[in-house]
C-alpha positions in Angstrom: 113.5 257.9 65.1 114.8 261.4 64.5 113.0 264.7 64.6 110.0 265.0 62.5 109.9 267.4 59.5 109.9 270.9 60.7 112.2 270.1 63.7 114.3 273.1 62.7 111.3 275.2 63.9 112.3 274.3 67.5 114.8 277.1 67.6 112.2 279.6 66.2 109.8 278.4 69.0 112.4 279.1 71.6 113.1 282.5 70.2 109.4 283.4 70.0 108.9 282.2 73.6 111.9 284.3 74.8 110.4 287.3 73.2 107.0 286.7 74.7 105.3 286.3 71.3 102.9 283.5 72.3 99.5 283.1 70.7 96.9 280.4 71.3 94.0 279.5 69.1 91.1 277.3 70.1 91.5 275.2 67.0 95.2 274.7 67.3 95.1 274.0 71.1 92.5 271.3 70.4 94.6 269.9 67.6 97.6 269.8 69.8 95.6 268.0 72.5 93.9 265.8 69.9 97.3 264.7 68.5 98.6 264.0 72.2 95.6 261.8 72.8 96.9 259.3 70.3 99.8 258.6 72.6 102.7 259.4 70.5 105.8 258.1 72.4 109.0 260.0 72.6 108.2 262.1 69.5 105.3 263.9 71.3 107.4 266.7 72.7 109.0 267.4 69.3 105.6 267.2 67.5 104.0 269.6 70.0 107.0 272.0 69.7 106.7 272.0 65.9 103.0 272.6 66.0 103.3 275.5 68.5 106.0 277.1 66.4 104.0 276.7 63.2 101.3 279.0 64.6 103.9 281.7 65.1 104.8 281.8 61.5 102.9 283.6 58.7 99.7 281.6 58.0 100.8 280.2 54.6 104.0 278.9 55.9 102.6 277.7 59.2 99.8 275.9 57.3 102.4 274.2 55.0 104.5 273.1 58.0 101.5 271.5 59.7 100.5 269.7 56.5 104.0 268.4 56.2 103.9 267.3 59.9 100.6 265.5 59.2 102.1 263.7 56.3 105.0 262.6 58.6 102.6 261.4 61.2 100.4 259.5 58.7 102.9 256.6 58.3 103.2 255.7 62.0 100.2 257.5 63.6 97.3 257.8 61.2 94.9 258.8 64.0 97.0 261.6 65.1 97.5 262.8 61.5 93.7 262.8 61.0 93.3 264.8 64.2 95.9 267.3 63.1 94.3 267.7 59.7 90.8 268.2 61.1 89.9 271.9 60.8 93.5 272.8 60.1 92.6 275.7 57.7 90.3 277.2 60.3 92.9 277.3 63.0 94.8 279.8 61.0 91.9 282.3 60.6 93.3 284.7 63.1 96.7 284.6 61.6 95.3 285.0 58.1 93.4 288.1 59.1 96.6 289.8 60.2 95.1 291.5 63.2 97.1 293.5 65.8 99.0 291.4 68.3 96.8 292.3 71.3 93.6 291.6 69.4 95.1 288.3 68.1 96.0 287.3 71.7 92.5 288.0 73.0 90.5 286.4 70.1 93.0 283.5 69.9 91.7 282.0 73.1 88.4 280.7 74.3 88.6 282.6 77.6 86.3 285.2 76.4 83.6 282.5 76.0 84.5 280.2 78.9 84.8 282.8 81.6 81.1 283.9 81.7 80.1 280.3 81.8 82.5 279.5 84.6 80.9 282.3 86.5 77.4 281.0 86.0 78.6 277.5 87.1 80.1 279.0 90.2 76.9 280.8 91.0 74.5 278.0 90.3 76.4 274.9 91.4 74.7 274.7 94.8 71.2 274.6 93.4 70.1 271.0 93.7 66.4 271.1 92.7 65.4 273.0 89.6 61.6 273.2 89.7 61.1 273.9 86.0 62.6 275.3 82.9 61.6 278.9 83.8 63.4 278.7 87.1 66.6 277.5 85.2 66.3 280.5 82.8 65.8 283.0 85.7 68.8 281.6 87.7 71.1 281.5 84.6 70.1 285.0 83.6 70.7 286.3 87.1 74.0 284.5 87.3 75.1 286.0 83.9 74.2 289.5 85.2 76.1 289.0 88.4 79.1 287.6 86.5 79.0 290.5 84.2 80.0 292.8 87.1 83.4 291.1 87.2 84.2 291.5 83.5 87.3 293.4 82.5 87.8 295.2 79.3 88.8 293.2 76.2 92.4 293.6 75.4 92.8 295.1 71.9 89.3 296.6 71.9 90.8 299.7 70.2 91.6 297.6 67.2 88.0 296.3 66.6 87.8 298.6 63.7 90.5 296.6 62.0 88.7 293.3 62.7 85.5 294.8 61.2 87.2 296.0 58.1 89.0 292.7 57.6 85.7 290.7 58.0 83.8 293.0 55.7 86.5 292.6 53.1 86.3 288.7 53.5 82.6 288.8 53.1 82.8 291.0 50.0 85.4 288.7 48.4 83.2 285.7 49.3 80.1 287.2 47.7 82.0 288.1 44.6 83.2 284.5 44.2 79.6 283.2 44.5 78.0 285.6 42.0 77.9 284.2 38.5 79.7 286.1 35.8 77.0 287.2 33.3 79.5 287.6 30.5 80.3 283.9 30.6 76.6 282.7 30.6 
């Protein structure tokens, strides 16, 4: 079998990698891993490269490429295609909002969520007997407070105003769509 549709993106992926323009998104990382779980043989590397490159494109073009990729996968690997299509639109949320690169890089990973929980696990893993639920709450709260001391600043925090404005605009557009037009009633 040849390269799947979108194979021409491999060169773009290489260019983006060379320039250091790498972005991760929880959804697309999960999609790439989900597709890989379906044990695609020799095409797996090409499929993953196309998927990674698609997230470096403008969101409409990247979404179209991944839908095309899912159509190609459907004939031979329907489970992988279903995994790719699952939540596909949501994986492009950060790209669609057109945030600054530093803010996109920070919000595009789950590290900001996983790091505190890893700290709690580290601080509570040696406790073998939890007496009751109140003890669990006390220990977890204390572990979060201790973990908080090791937090670093969020990259791109100076651009939070941009995120706030984009989200407020999204909410306003969404509420306008939901309101009935009284002239048409």
